[in-house]
N, C-alpha and C positions, 0 to 999 in steps of 0.2 A: 333320264328314265332307264336307258340301257347303255352300257359302255359301247364305244365304237369298235366294230370288228370287221375283218375282211371275210369274204366268202370262204376262203381257205381255213380260217380259224373256226368258222361255223362247222364246216365239214369235218375237220379233224376232231373237234370236240364231240360232235354227234357220233362219229364212228367209234370213238373211244368209249362213250357212254352206252351205246346201243349196239356194239359190235356184231353180235350174232342174231340180232333181231332183223326181220325182213325190211328191206329198204325199197326194192323194186320187184315187181312181178310182171311177167309177160307170158303169153300163151304160145307154146311151140309144140307142133305136132299134136294138138288137141289137149295138151297138158299144161297147167300153169307152172312156170318155173320161177324160183325165188332167188334173188340176189340179196345177201345180207349187207348191213352197213359197212362192215370191214371189207367185204369183197368190192362193194361200190367204190369205196375210198381208194382201194388198191387199183381198180380199173381206171379211175380218174387220174391217178398219179402216173400210171403207165401210158395212158393216152396223152397226157401233158408232155411227157418225155418224147413221145413220137412226134408231136407237133413241133417241138424244139428241133428235133432231128430233120424235119422237113423244111426248116428254115423260118419258122414263125418268129417274128421279131416283136419285142414288147410294144404294146400300143396298136398293133395292126389287127385287122379284122379276121374272123373266121366265120364264113357264111355257112349256114346250116339250113337244109331244106329236106323235109320228109315228115311222114306221119309219126306221132309220138311213139317212142320206144326206148329201151335202155340205152342204145347207142346215141340217141339224140341227147339224152340227159348227160351221159358221160362226156360226149364231145363238148357240150356247152360248158360244163364245169371245168373240164380239162383245159379249154381255151383260156379260162380265167386264171387257173393255176399257172399256166405258161406265160402269163402277162399279156395275153391277147384280149380281144373283145369279141365275144360271139354276137352274131347278128342273124336272127331267125328270119327265114323267108317263107311266105305262105306257099303251100304245095300247089295252089291254083295259079300262082304267078307264071306268066309267060317268060320266055328266054330273055327278052329285052328288059323286063322288070327285074329278073335275077341279075342281069348285067348292071342295072342302075344301082341296086343295093350293094352288090359285091364291089363294084367300082367305088362307090361313095365311101364305104367303110374301109377301103384299101385292103380287101381280103387277100391274104396270102395263101390261105387254105380254104377249100370248100368241102363240106361233108354233105353227101347226097344219099337219099334213101335207096335208090335203085337205078336201073338203066334209063328209065323214063326221065327221071330228074337229072341224071348224068347228061342226057342228050341236050338239055337246055344249056348247060354250061359248056359243053363241047361246041355248041353253035356260036357262042359269044366269047370263047376263051381268047381268041386273037385280039379282042378289044379289052382284055383285062390284063395289063402288063404286070400287075403285082401278083397275080395268081400263080403259085408255084406247083401246087398239087391238088388232086381231088381224091377224097376218101369215100368209099361206098359203105353204107351201113349193111346192105345186103347185096350178094352177088359179086361179080368181078368183071373186069374188062381188060383187054389186051393193050389199050392205049398207053402211051408213055406218060409217066407221072400220075397214073390212076391206080389206086391201091384198094384191095379188098380190106375189110375190117381186120381180118387175121394178119394180113401183110402189114397193115398200119401199126398194129400193136407190137409186132416184131421189131419194127424200126427203133423203138425207144430203148431197147435193151442195152444199147451202147452209150446211152446218156446216163450220167451218174446222178445219184441222189443229191449230191452237192450242187450240181449245175441247176437242177430243178429248184432246190431250196433258195438259190440266189434269186431266181425269178419271183418266188413266193415272198421272200423278205423285202424285195424292192418295192412291193405294193403297199399302199396306205389306205385306210378306210375311206378317205375322201376321193380316191382315184376312180376314174371311170372304169367299170369292169364289164359292161355289156351295153349293146345298142338295141333299142326296141324301135323298129321302124313303124311309123304311123301308116294306117291303111290307105291313105291318099285320097280322101273324099274331096279335097279341094286342090289337088295338084300332085306334084311329085312327093313321095313319102319323105318324111323328115326323120333323121336319126336322133332319137331321144337318148341322151347320155345318162345312164344310171350308174351311180357309184356303189361301191361295196356297202357303205353305210346305208344308202337308200334301201338296198335289198335286205340286208341283215336286220336293220331296225324295223322296216315295214312288216317283214314276215313274222318277226317275233311279237311285235305289238298287235298285229291282227289276230294271230293264233292265241295269244294270251287273252284277248278280248272274247274270242270265240270259246275259250275253255277246252283246249284239246286234251285228250286223255290217252292213256296207255293203250296201244293196239288200234289207234285210229288209222283209217285208210281212206284213200281217195281213188277215184277212177279217172284217168287222164285220157282225154279224147279231143278236146278243143285245141286249136293251133298253139304250139309252144312258142310261136313267134309273137304271141299276144301276151301282154304283161299279166293279165288276170290268170291265165293258165300257168304262167311261171310262178306266180306267188302261191297258187293253190296246189300245184302238182310238182314243182321243182324246189323252190327255195323255202316254201312253207314247211313241207315235210322235212327238209334238211335242218331247219331250225328246231323242230319238235321231235324228230326221230320217228315220224309217221311213215307209213308204207304207201307207195304210189303203184297202183296196178294200171297197166296200159291196155286200153281197149284194142281189140283186133282191127277194128275199122269203125267208121261212123255207122255203117249199115248194121253192124253187129252189136251196137251199143246196148240195145234192149236185152240181148242174151247175156252180155258181159256184166250188166248191172245185177242180174239175178245170180250170177256166179260170184262176183266180188262182194256184193252187198255192202257198199261203202258207208262209212259213218258220216261223211260229208260229200255233198254232190253239187257241183256248179253246172248250171245249164244256162246258155244264152236264151233270151226270150223265144227265139224260133224253135228251140228244142222243146221247151215247155209247151209251146203252142201245138207242136206236132204230137206230143204225148196226149195233150187234151183232145185233139181231134180224133185220135185213135180210140181213146176211152169213150168219147161221146158216141162214136160209131158203134162200139160194142154195147154201150148202155141203151142205145136206141132199139136194140133187138129184144130187150127185156119186156116182158108182158106180165099182166096179172099181179099176183102178190109180190113177186120179185121186183117189179117196177115200183110198186107202192112203197116197199121197204127202202129201196134206193132213194126215192124222192124224200121220204121221211128222214132218212139218215142225213141227207145233204142239208136239210133245214137245221138239223141239230148241229151239224158240222159248222155251218156258217155262223149260227148263233154262238156256238162255243168259241170259235175263232175270234169274233169281235168282242166277246166277253173277256177273253184272255188279254186282248190288247188294252182293255180298260182296267185291267187288274181285278176283274170280277170273277166269281165262280162260274164254271161252265154249267149248262143245263143238267138237271138230274139224270136225264136219259142219254147224255152224251157218251157215257161209258158203254151203254148197251149198243149205241150206234157204232162206236169204235169196234166193239167185239164182233158185231154182225157184218159190218161193211168195211170200215176204214182199215182195220188190220189186214183184211184180205186184199184190199187194193194195194196197200203198201208192200205186202209180200209178193203180189203178182208183178209189181214194178221193180222189185229188188231194192226197195227203199225202207224195208221194215227195220233195219238197224241204223238208218240215217238220222242223226240227231239234228242236222241242219241242212236244209235244201236252199241253195243260193241262186239268185239270178243277177246278172251284171252285163256290162258291155253295150247295152242298147235299151231303149225304153220298152217296158212290158205293159200290156193292156190290163186295166183293172179287172176286166171280165175273166182273164186267165188267172189272175191272182185269186179272185173270189171262187173260181171253179175249184182250184186245188184246196183252198181254205175250207170249202164245203165238204171236202173229202178227208178232212183232218190232216192235210199236208200243207201247213203254212210255208210259203216261199219267202225267204228273207232277201230283200233287195240290198245290194251293195252298190255304192256309187263311187266313181273315181275316173282316172284316166292314166294313160301311159306316163304322162309328165309328173304324176305324183306316185309313181311306182305301184299303181293299182288302186287300192282303196283310199277314199277320203272319209266316207261314212259307212257304217255297218249296222245292219239290223240283226237282232238276236232273238232267239225263240221266246225269251221272256221280256224283250223290249223291241216291239215292232208295231208298225201301223200299216195296214194295207193302203198302198198309194204313196207311202213315203219311202225314202231310201235310207232311213236309219239316222243314227246320231254320229257326231264327229268322232273320228278315231282318236282315242286318248293320246295326249302328247302333241296334238296338232291343233291348228287354228283354222276356222272358216269364218269369213265375213261376207255379207251381201253388199255389193257396191250400190251406189245411188241409182244406177240404171237396172238393178236387179241381178247383175252378174255375180255368180258364185266365185269367190276367190279363196285360195288356201295357202297355208304356210306351215313349214315344219321339216323334219328330217326326211320325210318321204318325198319332198319336192326335188325334181331332177336338177342336173348341173347345167342343162341347156341343150340346144340342138347342135349336133356335130356339123361344123363348117357352115353355120347359118346364124351369125350374130344378130342379124336383123329380125329373124323369126323369134329368137330367144328374147330380144328386147320387147317384142310385141306381146309375148306370152307372160313375161315375168317383169314386174316393176322394180324400182330401185330399193324398195323396202322388203323385197323377197316374196311378195304376194304373187302366186301363180293365178293368172286369169283364165278360168276354165272355158269361157265361151258359152256356158250354160246359164240359163235364167232360173232362179229358184227363190224359195222363201222358207224360213223356219216357222214352225207352229209354236204355240205356247209351251209345249212340253219338250222343245228342243229337237224335234224331228224335222229333217230337211225334206222338202218336196221340190222336185224338178218340174218346172212348167214349160220350158222349151229351150231350144238352142238359140243363142243370140244371133248367129249368122243365118239361121234357118227361118227366122221370123219373116212372114209375108207382110208386105206393106201394100195394102190395096190402093186402087186409084183414089179412094176417098180418104186415104191417109190413116186407115185403121191398121194397127199392128195385130197380126193374127199368129197364134202359136199352132203350127200345123200338126205337131205331134199329139197334142191334146185331142184334136178333131180326128186324127187317124186312129187313135185308141178307141174313140167312140164308134167309128165305122167298123173297126175290127171286132166290136162286140156283137155285130150281126153274125149269127151263127154260120152262115155260108161264106163269109168274107175271110180270106186268108191274109191279104195285104191291101194297104190303101196308101195312096200318095195324094195329099191335098195340093191343089194348084190355085194360083190367084195373085201372085206377086205383080203389082202395078196394073191389076185388072179390076173391073167393076164388080165382080162377084167371085165366089169360090166354086171350084169344081173338084172332082176327084177321079183319079185313075184307080181302078179296083181289080183285084184278082180273086177268083173263087176257089174254094176248097175242092180239089179234084176228087177227094173221097166222098163228096156229097153230090156228085154229078146226077145220079138218078133222082135223089130227093129234090134237088133244085129244079130239074126238068119237070118232075111231077107237080110240084107246088106252083110253078110258074105257068103251067099249061104248055110247056115247050115239048117239041118232038126231037130235040137235039140229042145226039148220041155221043158227041165229043165235047171237050172243053172249048174248042174253037167254034163249034156250032152254037154252044151256049152263049159265048161272048158276042156272037153276031146276031142273036135272036132278039128282036125288039120286045117280045113278050117277057123275056128274062130281065131286060133292062128296066122295063116298066114295073115289073114285080119288085125288083130290088130298089128302085127309086122310091116306091111307096114306103119301104122300110127306112130308107134314108130320111124321108120326110117326117117320119115319126121321131127320129133323132133330132131333126131340125127344130121340132117343137120345144126341145129342152135347151136350145141355144139362143144366144143373142142374135138379132137379125143379121149383123155383119158377119157372123160365124157360120151361117147356114150354107149348106152345099146345094147349089142350084142345078148342077148337071153332073152326070157321071159317065164314065166310059169303062166298060168291062174289057180287060185285056185277055187275049186268048191263052196266055200261059203265065205262070208265076214269075215274079222278078227273081233273079238268081245271080250267084257269083259268076257262073259261066257266061251269063248274058251280059255281065258288066254292070248291072244295076245295083248290086249289093257288094259291100266289102266282105272280106273273109269272116268278119264278126257280125255279119247280117245287118249292118247299118245301110240305110238307103243312100245311094249316091245321087243326090237330087239333080246335080248338073247333068249326069249321064241320062237319067230318066227324062229330063226336060229336052235333051237333044234327041234321044231315041224315039220319043213319042211326040215330037214337035208338031206333026200334022194333026194328031188327035187333040192336042192341047189347043192348037190354033182353031180347030173346029168348034171348041167350046165358045169362043168369043166372036166368031164370024157373024156379022150383022147385029152384034149386041148394041142396043141403044143406050141412051143415057138413063 
């Protein structure tokens, strides 16, 4: 489909074709600064020389930790130019986790955002014999072998173009060029070996399917250590000559969206859920005619969205609803120029998808994993179905195994796990099929639907296989519920741990008849539990008997990355949840009879 290329060939080609066009944008001193493709390419080559000067050897790792910024992107691509392999580390990782990844990838250089991240590496440096130097993206430090970004770039001036070119020429498209470390839901993170061809082919195939255009731009804010963000904000733009703007922080995402007005926007489900909650809180304040117009428009939006999915014409009044409501909503969110809104990395509830669909903002689901360099299926604005994750990426194969597991094969499939042949053999069979661990099915039109995680399936005491994510999606459709974890493996019935939306504290207390003033008080109030259980019982009426939720426990605070219950991409760490709330779970089944 496409010739095999290295990352360097992609960068050099794009810099030549789009030299003076914007490649990177970041905010500095309240003003957006632009880096052109020519400048970006030159920064990468300079940084690559500096890495060589610091002693980076071919095949060795470069650990990178920090919030997304131009230095992150430059360091990543420079490491590849110099023959090394960048390995991103989540900013929330503790010092010991940094030590594990840096040690595992044999990192000779670490690039850190600031002194906070530097402190993590200083604390474990003595345990990292390969680590020669640390480079800071921002700020400086007096410690030996720690360099500010300016000092770092100066180092490479003594390295010749010829020496760098030798490193570039020595690499082939099938060579490993980066490590993506899994988020560790089932144990230590595994180093996913991604080749030049994996990245170059996947980025180009994905963007060609999406139909990128001149002047396209993305807003980067999700962790660069995750493959989805690298495809969308690093290697995708490099393949197409797009511009990547970096958000100032996660907290300023809303403001930056309005400033950048991206043409493509990726949000993990939790981001879309938070936007939904905020919009619902605002909408709840509408009264009278404004409220009636909003409700009418949403019926038009939902009808129009489902008609579009069937290839039918939208309702006659959809255009009026768009003019009166939808266009204003998109503008207020900063999505008025966005051709495609995407969600990936974790399951998203149907209620959230339908909420945005009713506002004329269809969210396209993309499915994949680190081991297939990101996408395996993609939904498109003219080819999507709410509740499905789209169609197979052209040029690749997907099959459903006899037990329902989704398997994939193609140029996007990884080379294996670094230093872990056993895990590689478990994930990929002799015929090259990558076993995803997800359960799914195709519909008659070729759209893939994910039904559950193979290893997350609960097997009840009665021998029933239960897909918890399906039930959790139903529970999260209750307006006050923010998160849900279904429990019941090897038990006689199912139960659920539930967290409530803090933004709805007052309305929950009012509707349940509680006098609680805090989330902890709400969680402990039997009135609130009884009120919520009635809503759960309404959902139970739509489920098979073995799927019904018999008991619930409201947790006093949301599950979080900091609390250890969520991965950095917002996936539930079920093992951690089971351990952390073992007493509450045990209480569900105390005295449970046959």
